[in-house]
DSSP file (Angstrom, degrees, kcal/mol; ACC not computed):
  #  RESIDUE AA STRUCTURE BP1 BP2  ACC     N-H-->O    O-->H-N    N-H-->O    O-->H-N    TCO  KAPPA ALPHA  PHI   PSI    X-CA   Y-CA   Z-CA
    1    1 A M     >        0   0    0      0, 0.0     4,-2.3     0, 0.0     5,-0.2   0.000 360.0 360.0 360.0 -42.5    0.0    0.0    0.0
    2    2 A K  H  >  +     0   0    0      1,-0.2     4,-2.5     2,-0.2     5,-0.2   0.882 360.0  52.8 -63.4 -37.5    2.8    2.4    0.9
    3    3 A K  H  > S+     0   0    0      2,-0.2     4,-2.8     1,-0.2    -1,-0.2   0.902 108.7  49.7 -64.3 -40.5    4.5    1.6   -2.5
    4    4 A M  H  > S+     0   0    0      2,-0.2     4,-2.5     1,-0.2    -2,-0.2   0.922 112.7  45.8 -66.2 -43.7    1.3    2.4   -4.3
    5    5 A V  H  X S+     0   0    0     -4,-2.3     4,-2.3     2,-0.2    -2,-0.2   0.908 114.6  48.9 -64.7 -41.9    0.8    5.8   -2.5
    6    6 A F  H  X S+     0   0    0     -4,-2.5     4,-2.4     2,-0.2    -2,-0.2   0.908 111.7  49.0 -63.5 -43.2    4.5    6.6   -3.1
    7    7 A T  H  X S+     0   0    0     -4,-2.8     4,-2.5     2,-0.2    -2,-0.2   0.912 111.7  49.1 -63.1 -43.7    4.3    5.7   -6.8
    8    8 A M  H  X S+     0   0    0     -4,-2.5     4,-2.5     2,-0.2    -2,-0.2   0.899 110.5  50.9 -63.3 -40.7    1.2    7.8   -7.2
    9    9 A A  H  X S+     0   0    0     -4,-2.3     4,-2.3     2,-0.2    -2,-0.2   0.911 110.8  48.7 -64.2 -42.1    2.9   10.8   -5.4
   10   10 A L  H  X S+     0   0    0     -4,-2.4     4,-2.3     2,-0.2    -2,-0.2   0.912 111.8  49.1 -63.1 -42.5    5.9   10.5   -7.7
   11   11 A M  H  X S+     0   0    0     -4,-2.5     4,-2.5     2,-0.2    -2,-0.2   0.909 110.7  50.6 -63.5 -41.7    3.6   10.3  -10.8
   12   12 A L  H  X S+     0   0    0     -4,-2.5     4,-2.4     1,-0.2    -1,-0.2   0.899 111.0  48.3 -64.0 -40.8    1.7   13.4   -9.6
   13   13 A M  H  X S+     0   0    0     -4,-2.3     4,-2.6     2,-0.2    -1,-0.2   0.886 111.3  51.4 -65.6 -37.9    5.0   15.3   -9.0
   14   14 A G  H  X S+     0   0    0     -4,-2.3     4,-2.4     2,-0.2    -2,-0.2   0.913 111.0  46.8 -64.7 -43.2    6.1   14.3  -12.5
   15   15 A V  H  X S+     0   0    0     -4,-2.5     4,-2.3     2,-0.2    -2,-0.2   0.904 113.0  50.1 -65.0 -41.3    2.9   15.5  -14.1
   16   16 A T  H  X S+     0   0    0     -4,-2.4     4,-0.8     2,-0.2    -2,-0.2   0.910 111.6  47.9 -63.7 -42.2    3.1   18.7  -12.2
   17   17 A A  H >< S+     0   0    0     -4,-2.6     3,-0.6     1,-0.2    -2,-0.2   0.903 112.9  48.5 -65.6 -40.1    6.7   19.2  -13.2
   18   18 A M  H >< S+     0   0    0     -4,-2.4     3,-1.8     1,-0.2    -2,-0.2   0.871 103.8  61.1 -66.7 -36.0    5.9   18.5  -16.9
   19   19 A A  H >< S+     0   0    0     -4,-2.3     3,-0.5     1,-0.3    -1,-0.2   0.751  99.2  57.1 -64.7 -23.0    2.9   20.9  -16.7
   20   20 A Q  T << S+     0   0    0     -4,-0.8    -1,-0.3    -3,-0.6    -2,-0.2   0.431  88.5  77.6 -88.2   2.0    5.2   23.8  -16.0
   21   21 A N  T <  S+     0   0    0     -3,-1.8   117,-2.7    -4,-0.1   118,-1.7   0.051  86.5  68.0-100.2  25.7    7.3   23.2  -19.1
   22   22 A Y  E <   -a  139   0A   0     -3,-0.5     2,-0.3   115,-0.2   118,-0.2  -0.973  56.0-164.4-140.6 157.3    4.9   24.8  -21.6
   23   23 A I  E     -a  140   0A   0    116,-2.0   118,-2.8    -2,-0.3     2,-0.5  -0.935  17.5-131.5-134.1 160.5    3.5   28.2  -22.4
   24   24 A V  E     -ab 141 157A   0    132,-3.2   134,-3.2    -2,-0.3     2,-0.4  -0.953  24.0-179.6-115.7 131.6    0.5   29.3  -24.4
   25   25 A V  E     -a  142   0A   0    116,-2.9   118,-2.0    -2,-0.5     2,-1.0  -0.995  26.2-140.8-132.2 136.3    0.8   32.0  -27.0
   26   26 A N     >  -     0   0    0     -2,-0.4     4,-1.8   116,-0.2     3,-0.3  -0.810  19.3-172.6 -93.9  96.1   -1.9   33.5  -29.3
   27   27 A S  H  > S+     0   0    0     -2,-1.0     4,-2.9     1,-0.2     5,-0.2   0.831  80.6  59.3 -63.7 -32.4    0.1   33.9  -32.5
   28   28 A E  H  > S+     0   0    0      1,-0.2     4,-2.4     2,-0.2    -1,-0.2   0.922 106.7  46.9 -62.2 -42.7   -2.7   35.8  -34.2
   29   29 A K  H  > S+     0   0    0     -3,-0.3     4,-0.8     2,-0.2    -1,-0.2   0.886 111.9  51.6 -65.1 -38.6   -2.6   38.5  -31.6
   30   30 A V  H >< S+     0   0    0     -4,-1.8     3,-0.8     2,-0.2     4,-0.3   0.948 111.4  46.5 -62.9 -48.6    1.2   38.6  -31.9
   31   31 A F  H >< S+     0   0    0     -4,-2.9     3,-1.8     1,-0.2     7,-0.3   0.913 109.7  53.6 -61.0 -42.9    1.0   39.1  -35.7
   32   32 A K  H 3< S+     0   0    0     -4,-2.4    -1,-0.2     1,-0.3    -2,-0.2   0.674  99.7  63.4 -68.6 -15.0   -1.7   41.7  -35.4
   33   33 A S  T << S+     0   0    0     -4,-0.8     2,-0.6    -3,-0.8    -1,-0.3   0.529  87.4  85.9 -83.3  -4.8    0.5   43.7  -33.0
   34   34 A I    <>  -     0   0    0     -3,-1.8     4,-1.9    -4,-0.3     3,-0.4  -0.866  67.1-154.7-102.8 119.4    3.1   44.1  -35.8
   35   35 A A  H  > S+     0   0    0     -2,-0.6     4,-2.5     1,-0.2     5,-0.2   0.873  94.2  56.4 -60.3 -39.8    2.5   47.1  -38.1
   36   36 A A  H  > S+     0   0    0      1,-0.2     4,-2.3     2,-0.2    -1,-0.2   0.866 106.9  50.4 -62.4 -35.9    4.4   45.6  -41.0
   37   37 A Y  H  > S+     0   0    0     -3,-0.4     4,-2.6    -6,-0.2    -1,-0.2   0.935 110.5  48.2 -66.9 -46.5    2.2   42.5  -40.9
   38   38 A N  H  X S+     0   0    0     -4,-1.9     4,-2.1    -7,-0.3    -2,-0.2   0.891 112.7  49.2 -62.0 -39.6   -1.0   44.6  -40.9
   39   39 A T  H  X S+     0   0    0     -4,-2.5     4,-2.5     2,-0.2    -1,-0.2   0.922 111.0  49.8 -64.0 -44.8    0.3   46.6  -43.8
   40   40 A A  H  X S+     0   0    0     -4,-2.3     4,-2.6     1,-0.2    -2,-0.2   0.907 110.3  50.1 -62.3 -42.3    1.2   43.5  -45.7
   41   41 A I  H  X S+     0   0    0     -4,-2.6     4,-2.4     2,-0.2    -1,-0.2   0.912 110.9  49.3 -63.3 -42.5   -2.2   42.0  -45.1
   42   42 A T  H  X S+     0   0    0     -4,-2.1     4,-2.1     2,-0.2    -2,-0.2   0.920 112.2  48.1 -62.1 -44.2   -3.9   45.2  -46.4
   43   43 A E  H  X S+     0   0    0     -4,-2.5     4,-2.5     1,-0.2    -2,-0.2   0.896 111.6  50.1 -63.8 -40.4   -1.7   45.2  -49.5
   44   44 A L  H  X S+     0   0    0     -4,-2.6     4,-2.5     2,-0.2    -2,-0.2   0.888 109.7  50.5 -66.4 -38.7   -2.5   41.6  -50.2
   45   45 A E  H  X S+     0   0    0     -4,-2.4     4,-2.0     2,-0.2    -1,-0.2   0.907 111.8  48.1 -64.4 -41.0   -6.2   42.2  -49.8
   46   46 A S  H  X S+     0   0    0     -4,-2.1     4,-2.1     2,-0.2    -2,-0.2   0.916 112.2  48.7 -64.4 -43.9   -6.0   45.1  -52.2
   47   47 A L  H  X S+     0   0    0     -4,-2.5     4,-2.8     1,-0.2    -2,-0.2   0.890 109.0  53.3 -63.6 -40.0   -4.0   43.0  -54.7
   48   48 A A  H  X S+     0   0    0     -4,-2.5     4,-2.6     2,-0.2    -1,-0.2   0.890 108.6  49.8 -63.0 -39.7   -6.5   40.1  -54.4
   49   49 A K  H  X S+     0   0    0     -4,-2.0     4,-2.1     2,-0.2    -1,-0.2   0.907 111.3  49.4 -64.2 -41.5   -9.3   42.5  -55.3
   50   50 A Q  H  X S+     0   0    0     -4,-2.1     4,-1.7     2,-0.2    -2,-0.2   0.936 113.2  45.9 -63.0 -47.0   -7.4   43.8  -58.3
   51   51 A Y  H  X S+     0   0    0     -4,-2.8     4,-2.3     1,-0.2    -2,-0.2   0.901 110.8  53.3 -63.0 -40.8   -6.7   40.3  -59.5
   52   52 A Q  H  X S+     0   0    0     -4,-2.6     4,-2.9     1,-0.2    -1,-0.2   0.878 105.8  54.3 -63.6 -36.4  -10.3   39.2  -58.9
   53   53 A S  H  X S+     0   0    0     -4,-2.1     4,-2.2     2,-0.2    -1,-0.2   0.902 108.1  49.6 -62.1 -42.0  -11.4   42.2  -61.0
   54   54 A Q  H  X S+     0   0    0     -4,-1.7     4,-1.8     2,-0.2    -2,-0.2   0.918 113.2  45.9 -62.6 -44.1   -9.2   41.0  -63.9
   55   55 A V  H  X S+     0   0    0     -4,-2.3     4,-2.4     1,-0.2    -2,-0.2   0.921 111.2  52.2 -66.2 -43.8  -10.6   37.4  -63.6
   56   56 A D  H  X S+     0   0    0     -4,-2.9     4,-2.5     1,-0.2    -1,-0.2   0.891 107.0  53.6 -59.7 -39.9  -14.2   38.7  -63.4
   57   57 A T  H  X S+     0   0    0     -4,-2.2     4,-1.9     2,-0.2    -1,-0.2   0.910 108.8  49.2 -61.4 -42.8  -13.6   40.8  -66.6
   58   58 A K  H  X S+     0   0    0     -4,-1.8     4,-1.8     1,-0.2    -2,-0.2   0.923 112.7  46.8 -62.7 -44.4  -12.4   37.7  -68.4
   59   59 A Y  H  X S+     0   0    0     -4,-2.4     4,-2.5     1,-0.2    -2,-0.2   0.847 109.1  54.5 -69.5 -32.7  -15.4   35.7  -67.3
   60   60 A E  H  X S+     0   0    0     -4,-2.5     4,-2.7     2,-0.2    -1,-0.2   0.894 106.3  53.0 -64.3 -38.5  -17.8   38.5  -68.3
   61   61 A E  H  X S+     0   0    0     -4,-1.9     4,-2.3     2,-0.2    -2,-0.2   0.911 110.1  47.3 -61.7 -42.8  -16.2   38.4  -71.7
   62   62 A V  H  X S+     0   0    0     -4,-1.8     4,-2.5     2,-0.2    -2,-0.2   0.926 112.0  50.3 -63.8 -45.0  -17.0   34.7  -72.0
   63   63 A E  H  X S+     0   0    0     -4,-2.5     4,-2.5     1,-0.2    -2,-0.2   0.900 110.7  49.1 -61.9 -42.1  -20.5   35.2  -70.7
   64   64 A N  H  X S+     0   0    0     -4,-2.7     4,-2.5     2,-0.2    -1,-0.2   0.909 111.2  49.5 -64.8 -42.1  -21.1   38.0  -73.3
   65   65 A L  H  X S+     0   0    0     -4,-2.3     4,-2.5    -5,-0.2    -2,-0.2   0.914 111.5  49.5 -61.4 -41.9  -19.8   35.8  -76.1
   66   66 A F  H  X S+     0   0    0     -4,-2.5     4,-2.6     2,-0.2    -2,-0.2   0.909 110.6  49.2 -65.4 -42.0  -22.0   32.9  -74.9
   67   67 A E  H  X S+     0   0    0     -4,-2.5     4,-2.1     2,-0.2    -1,-0.2   0.914 112.0  49.0 -62.9 -42.6  -25.1   35.2  -74.8
   68   68 A T  H  X S+     0   0    0     -4,-2.5     4,-2.0     1,-0.2    -2,-0.2   0.917 111.4  50.3 -61.6 -43.1  -24.4   36.5  -78.3
   69   69 A Y  H  X S+     0   0    0     -4,-2.5     4,-1.5     1,-0.2    -2,-0.2   0.918 109.1  50.7 -61.8 -44.1  -23.9   32.9  -79.5
   70   70 A Q  H  < S+     0   0    0     -4,-2.6     4,-0.4     1,-0.2    -1,-0.2   0.882 111.5  48.4 -62.5 -38.3  -27.2   31.9  -78.0
   71   71 A Q  H  < S+     0   0    0     -4,-2.1    -1,-0.2     1,-0.2     3,-0.2   0.859 121.8  33.8 -69.8 -35.3  -29.1   34.8  -79.6
   72   72 A Q  H >X S+     0   0    0     -4,-2.0     3,-1.1    -5,-0.2     4,-0.7   0.491  88.9 100.9 -99.0  -4.6  -27.5   34.1  -83.1
   73   73 A K  G >< S+     0   0    0     -4,-1.5     3,-1.1     1,-0.3    -1,-0.2   0.854  79.1  52.6 -52.3 -45.1  -27.3   30.3  -82.9
   74   74 A A  G 34 S+     0   0    0     -4,-0.4    -1,-0.3     1,-0.2    -2,-0.1   0.814 111.7  45.8 -65.2 -30.4  -30.4   29.6  -85.0
   75   75 A S  G <4 S+     0   0    0     -3,-1.1     2,-0.3    -4,-0.1    -1,-0.2   0.455  95.7  94.3 -94.6   0.6  -29.2   31.8  -87.8
   76   76 A L  S << S-     0   0    0     -3,-1.1     2,-0.1    -4,-0.7    -7,-0.0  -0.660  74.9-118.1 -95.0 147.7  -25.6   30.5  -88.0
   77   77 A S     >  -     0   0    0     -2,-0.3     4,-2.7     1,-0.1     5,-0.2  -0.320  33.7-104.1 -72.8 165.5  -24.3   27.7  -90.2
   78   78 A Q  H  > S+     0   0    0      1,-0.2     4,-2.4     2,-0.2     5,-0.2   0.905 121.8  47.9 -59.2 -44.0  -22.9   24.6  -88.6
   79   79 A S  H  > S+     0   0    0      2,-0.2     4,-2.2     1,-0.2    -1,-0.2   0.884 112.6  48.4 -67.1 -37.9  -19.3   25.6  -89.3
   80   80 A T  H  > S+     0   0    0      2,-0.2     4,-2.6     1,-0.2    -2,-0.2   0.892 111.2  51.1 -68.6 -39.1  -19.9   29.1  -88.0
   81   81 A R  H  X S+     0   0    0     -4,-2.7     4,-2.8     2,-0.2    -2,-0.2   0.929 110.8  48.3 -60.7 -45.6  -21.5   27.7  -84.8
   82   82 A Q  H  X S+     0   0    0     -4,-2.4     4,-2.2     1,-0.2    -2,-0.2   0.905 112.2  48.8 -62.5 -41.5  -18.6   25.4  -84.3
   83   83 A S  H  X S+     0   0    0     -4,-2.2     4,-2.1     2,-0.2    -1,-0.2   0.914 112.0  48.9 -63.4 -43.9  -16.1   28.2  -84.8
   84   84 A F  H  X S+     0   0    0     -4,-2.6     4,-2.3     1,-0.2    -2,-0.2   0.909 111.0  50.2 -62.2 -44.2  -18.1   30.4  -82.3
   85   85 A E  H  X S+     0   0    0     -4,-2.8     4,-2.7     1,-0.2    -1,-0.2   0.886 109.1  51.9 -62.7 -39.7  -18.2   27.5  -79.8
   86   86 A N  H  X S+     0   0    0     -4,-2.2     4,-2.5     2,-0.2    -1,-0.2   0.900 108.9  50.1 -64.3 -40.2  -14.4   27.1  -80.2
   87   87 A V  H  X S+     0   0    0     -4,-2.1     4,-2.6     2,-0.2    -2,-0.2   0.922 111.4  48.9 -63.4 -43.6  -13.8   30.8  -79.5
   88   88 A I  H  X S+     0   0    0     -4,-2.3     4,-2.5     1,-0.2    -2,-0.2   0.934 112.4  47.7 -61.6 -46.6  -16.0   30.6  -76.4
   89   89 A L  H  X S+     0   0    0     -4,-2.7     4,-2.3     1,-0.2    -1,-0.2   0.894 112.1  50.1 -62.5 -39.6  -14.2   27.5  -75.1
   90   90 A Q  H  X S+     0   0    0     -4,-2.5     4,-2.4     2,-0.2    -2,-0.2   0.920 111.4  48.1 -64.6 -43.8  -10.8   29.2  -75.8
   91   91 A K  H  X S+     0   0    0     -4,-2.6     4,-2.1     2,-0.2    -2,-0.2   0.889 111.6  50.4 -64.5 -38.6  -11.8   32.3  -74.0
   92   92 A E  H  X S+     0   0    0     -4,-2.5     4,-2.3     2,-0.2    -1,-0.2   0.901 110.1  50.2 -65.7 -39.8  -13.1   30.3  -71.0
   93   93 A K  H  X S+     0   0    0     -4,-2.3     4,-2.6     2,-0.2    -2,-0.2   0.903 109.5  51.3 -63.5 -41.8   -9.8   28.4  -70.9
   94   94 A E  H  X S+     0   0    0     -4,-2.4     4,-2.4     2,-0.2    -2,-0.2   0.895 109.5  50.5 -62.1 -40.6   -7.9   31.7  -70.9
   95   95 A A  H  X S+     0   0    0     -4,-2.1     4,-2.4     2,-0.2    -2,-0.2   0.912 111.5  47.6 -64.7 -42.5  -10.0   32.9  -68.0
   96   96 A Q  H  X S+     0   0    0     -4,-2.3     4,-2.4     2,-0.2    -2,-0.2   0.900 111.8  50.2 -65.2 -40.6   -9.3   29.7  -66.1
   97   97 A E  H  X S+     0   0    0     -4,-2.6     4,-2.6     2,-0.2    -2,-0.2   0.897 110.5  49.7 -65.1 -39.8   -5.6   29.9  -66.8
   98   98 A L  H  X S+     0   0    0     -4,-2.4     4,-2.3     2,-0.2     5,-0.3   0.922 110.4  50.6 -63.0 -43.7   -5.5   33.6  -65.7
   99   99 A Q  H  X S+     0   0    0     -4,-2.4     4,-3.2     1,-0.2     5,-0.4   0.917 113.1  45.3 -60.9 -44.0   -7.3   32.6  -62.5
  100  100 A E  H  X S+     0   0    0     -4,-2.4     4,-1.8     3,-0.2    -1,-0.2   0.896 111.8  52.8 -66.2 -40.3   -4.8   29.8  -61.8
  101  101 A K  H  < S+     0   0    0     -4,-2.6     7,-2.4    -5,-0.2    -2,-0.2   0.871 120.8  32.3 -62.9 -37.8   -1.9   32.1  -62.6
  102  102 A L  H  < S+     0   0    0     -4,-2.3     7,-2.4     5,-0.3     8,-0.4   0.890 136.1  19.7 -87.4 -42.8   -3.1   34.7  -60.2
  103  103 A F  H  < S+     0   0    0     -4,-3.2    -3,-0.2    -5,-0.3    -2,-0.2   0.496  94.0 112.3-110.7  -6.6   -4.8   32.7  -57.4
  104  104 A G  S >< S-     0   0    0     -4,-1.8     3,-1.9    -5,-0.4     6,-0.4   0.004  85.3 -93.5 -66.6 174.5   -3.4   29.2  -57.8
  105  105 A Q  T 3  S+     0   0    0      1,-0.3    -1,-0.1     5,-0.1    -4,-0.1   0.838 132.0  30.9 -57.9 -35.6   -1.1   27.5  -55.3
  106  106 A D  T 3  S+     0   0    0     -6,-0.2    -1,-0.3     4,-0.1    -2,-0.1   0.080 101.7 127.2-107.2  21.4    1.9   28.7  -57.3
  107  107 A G  S <> S-     0   0    0     -3,-1.9     4,-2.2     1,-0.1    -5,-0.3  -0.104  76.0 -99.2 -78.2 174.9    0.2   31.9  -58.4
  108  108 A Q  H  > S+     0   0    0     -7,-2.4     4,-2.5     1,-0.2     5,-0.2   0.861 120.0  53.9 -62.8 -39.3    1.3   35.5  -58.2
  109  109 A L  H  > S+     0   0    0     -7,-2.4     4,-2.6     1,-0.2    -1,-0.2   0.918 110.4  46.8 -64.8 -42.1   -0.8   36.2  -55.1
  110  110 A M  H  > S+     0   0    0     -6,-0.4     4,-2.6    -8,-0.4    -2,-0.2   0.904 112.2  50.3 -66.3 -40.8    0.7   33.3  -53.2
  111  111 A A  H  X S+     0   0    0     -4,-2.2     4,-2.3     2,-0.2    -2,-0.2   0.908 113.0  46.3 -63.2 -41.6    4.2   34.3  -54.3
  112  112 A T  H  X S+     0   0    0     -4,-2.5     4,-2.3     2,-0.2     5,-0.2   0.904 111.4  52.5 -66.5 -41.1    3.6   37.9  -53.1
  113  113 A R  H  X S+     0   0    0     -4,-2.6     4,-2.9    -5,-0.2     5,-0.5   0.924 110.6  47.1 -60.3 -45.4    2.1   36.6  -49.9
  114  114 A I  H  X S+     0   0    0     -4,-2.6     4,-1.9     1,-0.2    -1,-0.2   0.924 112.0  50.6 -62.9 -44.3    5.2   34.5  -49.2
  115  115 A A  H  < S+     0   0    0     -4,-2.3    -1,-0.2    -5,-0.2    -2,-0.2   0.866 119.8  35.6 -62.9 -36.6    7.5   37.3  -50.0
  116  116 A K  H  < S+     0   0    0     -4,-2.3     4,-0.4    -5,-0.1    -2,-0.2   0.855 126.4  33.8 -86.4 -36.9    5.7   39.8  -47.7
  117  117 A I  H  X S+     0   0    0     -4,-2.9     4,-2.7    -5,-0.2     3,-0.3   0.819 101.3  71.1 -93.7 -34.0    4.7   37.5  -44.8
  118  118 A K  H  X S+     0   0    0     -4,-1.9     4,-2.7    -5,-0.5     5,-0.2   0.890  97.7  50.1 -57.4 -44.9    7.5   34.9  -44.5
  119  119 A P  H  > S+     0   0    0      0, 0.0     4,-1.9     0, 0.0    -1,-0.2   0.891 113.2  47.7 -61.2 -36.2   10.1   37.4  -43.1
  120  120 A I  H  > S+     0   0    0     -4,-0.4     4,-2.5    -3,-0.3    -2,-0.2   0.918 111.5  50.4 -68.7 -43.3    7.6   38.5  -40.5
  121  121 A Q  H  X S+     0   0    0     -4,-2.7     4,-3.2     1,-0.2     5,-0.3   0.923 109.6  50.8 -59.3 -44.7    6.7   34.9  -39.6
  122  122 A E  H  X S+     0   0    0     -4,-2.7     4,-2.1    -5,-0.2    -1,-0.2   0.901 110.8  48.9 -61.1 -40.7   10.3   34.0  -39.2
  123  123 A K  H  X S+     0   0    0     -4,-1.9     4,-2.0    -5,-0.2    -1,-0.2   0.921 114.0  45.6 -64.7 -44.2   10.9   37.0  -36.9
  124  124 A V  H  X S+     0   0    0     -4,-2.5     4,-2.6     2,-0.2    -2,-0.2   0.934 113.8  47.9 -65.7 -46.7    7.8   36.1  -34.8
  125  125 A F  H  X S+     0   0    0     -4,-3.2     4,-2.4     1,-0.2    -1,-0.2   0.869 111.4  51.0 -65.1 -35.0    8.7   32.4  -34.5
  126  126 A A  H  X S+     0   0    0     -4,-2.1     4,-2.7    -5,-0.3    -1,-0.2   0.899 110.7  49.1 -66.6 -39.9   12.3   33.3  -33.6
  127  127 A A  H  X S+     0   0    0     -4,-2.0     4,-2.6     2,-0.2    -2,-0.2   0.903 111.7  48.8 -65.8 -40.8   11.0   35.6  -30.9
  128  128 A I  H  X S+     0   0    0     -4,-2.6     4,-2.7     2,-0.2    -2,-0.2   0.928 113.1  47.5 -63.9 -44.2    8.6   32.9  -29.6
  129  129 A E  H  X S+     0   0    0     -4,-2.4     4,-2.4     2,-0.2    -2,-0.2   0.927 112.8  48.3 -63.0 -45.2   11.5   30.4  -29.6
  130  130 A A  H  X S+     0   0    0     -4,-2.7     4,-2.2     1,-0.2    -2,-0.2   0.914 113.3  47.8 -62.2 -43.0   13.9   32.7  -27.8
  131  131 A Y  H  X S+     0   0    0     -4,-2.6     4,-2.2     2,-0.2     6,-0.2   0.923 110.3  52.0 -64.8 -43.2   11.2   33.6  -25.2
  132  132 A A  H  X>S+     0   0    0     -4,-2.7     5,-2.7     1,-0.2     4,-0.7   0.908 111.8  46.6 -59.8 -42.5   10.4   29.9  -24.6
  133  133 A K  H ><5S+     0   0    0     -4,-2.4     3,-0.5     3,-0.2    -1,-0.2   0.895 109.6  55.2 -65.4 -39.2   14.1   29.2  -24.1
  134  134 A Q  H 3<5S+     0   0    0     -4,-2.2    -2,-0.2     1,-0.2    -1,-0.2   0.886 115.0  37.3 -61.8 -40.9   14.4   32.1  -21.8
  135  135 A V  H 3<5S-     0   0    0     -4,-2.2    -1,-0.2    -5,-0.1    -2,-0.2   0.441 115.6-112.2 -94.2   0.4   11.6   30.9  -19.5
  136  136 A G  T <<5 +     0   0    0     -4,-0.7     2,-0.3    -3,-0.5    -3,-0.2   0.733  59.9 156.7  80.2  22.7   12.5   27.3  -19.8
  137  137 A A      < -     0   0    0     -5,-2.7    -1,-0.2    -6,-0.2  -115,-0.2  -0.650  27.3-171.0 -83.6 137.1    9.5   26.1  -21.7
  138  138 A E  S    S+     0   0    0   -117,-2.7     2,-0.4    -2,-0.3  -116,-0.2   0.654  74.0  38.2 -96.8 -20.7    9.9   23.0  -23.8
  139  139 A V  E     -a   22   0A   0   -118,-1.7  -116,-2.0    -7,-0.1     2,-0.5  -0.993  62.2-161.6-135.0 138.3    6.5   23.3  -25.6
  140  140 A V  E     -a   23   0A   0     -2,-0.4     2,-0.5  -118,-0.2  -116,-0.2  -0.988  11.3-158.3-119.3 124.5    4.7   26.3  -26.9
  141  141 A I  E     -a   24   0A   0   -118,-2.8  -116,-2.9    -2,-0.5     2,-0.6  -0.881  11.3-139.5-104.3 130.3    1.0   25.9  -27.6
  142  142 A D  E     -a   25   0A   0     -2,-0.5  -116,-0.2  -118,-0.2     7,-0.1  -0.798  15.1-172.7 -90.7 119.3   -0.7   28.3  -30.1
  143  143 A S    >   +     0   0    0   -118,-2.0     3,-1.0    -2,-0.6     2,-0.4   0.522  48.6 110.7 -90.7  -5.4   -4.1   29.3  -28.8
  144  144 A S  T 3  S-     0   0    0   -119,-0.5  -117,-0.1     1,-0.3    -2,-0.1  -0.566 100.6 -17.8 -75.5 127.0   -5.3   31.2  -31.9
  145  145 A N  T 3  S+     0   0    0     -2,-0.4    -1,-0.3     1,-0.2    -2,-0.1   0.819  92.7 150.3  50.5  37.4   -8.0   29.4  -33.8
  146  146 A N    X   -     0   0    0     -3,-1.0     3,-1.0     1,-0.1    -1,-0.2  -0.850  28.1-172.7-103.6 102.4   -7.2   26.2  -31.9
  147  147 A P  T 3  S+     0   0    0      0, 0.0    -1,-0.1     0, 0.0    -2,-0.1   0.670  82.9  55.7 -70.2 -14.6  -10.4   24.1  -31.6
  148  148 A T  T 3  S+     0   0    0      1,-0.0     2,-1.0     2,-0.0    -2,-0.0   0.604  82.2  91.9 -93.9 -11.0   -8.7   21.5  -29.4
  149  149 A L    <   +     0   0    0     -3,-1.0     3,-0.1     1,-0.2    -3,-0.1  -0.738  48.2 170.7 -84.4 105.8   -7.5   24.0  -26.7
  150  150 A L        -     0   0    0     -2,-1.0     2,-0.3     1,-0.3    -1,-0.2   0.781  61.7  -2.5 -89.4 -29.4  -10.4   23.9  -24.3
  151  151 A Y        -     0   0    0      2,-0.0     2,-0.4     0, 0.0    -1,-0.3  -0.969  53.0-175.2-160.1 142.9   -8.8   25.9  -21.5
  152  152 A N        -     0   0    0     -2,-0.3     5,-0.1    -3,-0.1    -3,-0.0  -0.974  29.6-121.5-142.0 135.3   -5.5   27.5  -20.6
  153  153 A A    >>  -     0   0    0     -2,-0.4     3,-1.9     1,-0.1     4,-0.7  -0.424  21.7-123.1 -71.0 143.1   -4.7   29.1  -17.3
  154  154 A P  G >4 S+     0   0    0      0, 0.0     3,-0.6     0, 0.0    -1,-0.1   0.774 108.3  69.6 -57.1 -25.4   -3.7   32.8  -17.4
  155  155 A S  G 34 S+     0   0    0      1,-0.2    -2,-0.0     3,-0.0     0, 0.0   0.728 103.7  40.9 -68.5 -20.2   -0.5   31.8  -15.7
  156  156 A V  G <4 S+     0   0    0     -3,-1.9  -132,-3.2  -133,-0.1     2,-0.6   0.493  88.5 105.9-103.0  -5.8    0.8   30.0  -18.8
  157  157 A E  B <<  +b   24   0A   0     -4,-0.7  -132,-0.2    -3,-0.6     4,-0.1  -0.650  36.5 164.3 -76.7 118.9   -0.5   32.7  -21.3
  158  158 A R     >  +     0   0    0   -134,-3.2     4,-2.0    -2,-0.6     5,-0.2   0.114  31.9 117.1-125.0  20.4    2.5   34.6  -22.5
  159  159 A T  H  > S+     0   0    0   -135,-0.4     4,-2.4     1,-0.2     5,-0.2   0.926  79.7  48.3 -56.2 -49.7    1.3   36.4  -25.6
  160  160 A D  H  > S+     0   0    0      1,-0.2     4,-2.3     2,-0.2    -1,-0.2   0.851 109.5  53.5 -64.0 -34.0    1.9   39.9  -24.2
  161  161 A A  H  > S+     0   0    0      2,-0.2     4,-1.9     1,-0.2    -1,-0.2   0.884 109.3  48.4 -67.4 -37.9    5.4   38.9  -23.1
  162  162 A V  H  X S+     0   0    0     -4,-2.0     4,-1.6     2,-0.2    -2,-0.2   0.906 110.6  51.1 -67.6 -41.0    6.2   37.7  -26.6
  163  163 A I  H  X S+     0   0    0     -4,-2.4     4,-1.0     1,-0.2     3,-0.2   0.922 110.7  49.0 -60.8 -43.2    4.8   40.9  -28.1
  164  164 A A  H  < S+     0   0    0     -4,-2.3     3,-0.4     1,-0.2    -1,-0.2   0.871 108.6  53.5 -64.1 -36.7    7.0   42.9  -25.7
  165  165 A A  H  < S+     0   0    0     -4,-1.9    -1,-0.2     1,-0.2    -2,-0.2   0.802 104.9  55.5 -68.8 -28.5   10.0   40.9  -26.6
  166  166 A L  H  <        0   0    0     -4,-1.6    -1,-0.2     1,-0.2    -2,-0.2   0.763 360.0 360.0 -73.4 -24.9    9.4   41.7  -30.3
  167  167 A K     <        0   0    0     -4,-1.0    -1,-0.2    -3,-0.4    -2,-0.2   0.441 360.0 360.0 -92.2 360.0    9.5   45.4  -29.7
């Protein structure tokens, strides 16, 4: 019985010691505290609107061609209809290619996003790592948009300290 109580006490001390080796940081709050990040996000949103306008214009052109084709379809010869359909399909393909070029995974918007945001991310993650090492934390939990984090005690919340370390 004494061994069992002793073992339980050791396990409880181990869990308590482990619980003190982590901190919680809200990375979204940290990023939003950086003026360069907010500026970059605003610029990216503006660029996305501009790109979307270009894509919308291309699709409107396709839609107008299709409407014209539908109106004239009955009076066109088979070869002219086929030619018209090919032009519509080509224009639609061009619009899709433009959309992929601008918004795709390897598109211009993503490349610009990486160029503007990555240096800021690296700076923030380095600050979080340095702070974690300074306070002896082995694990940093990000509380921003984390659906699995159900509770964190204010004593482990270190977002404001990381923001202060960045400045």
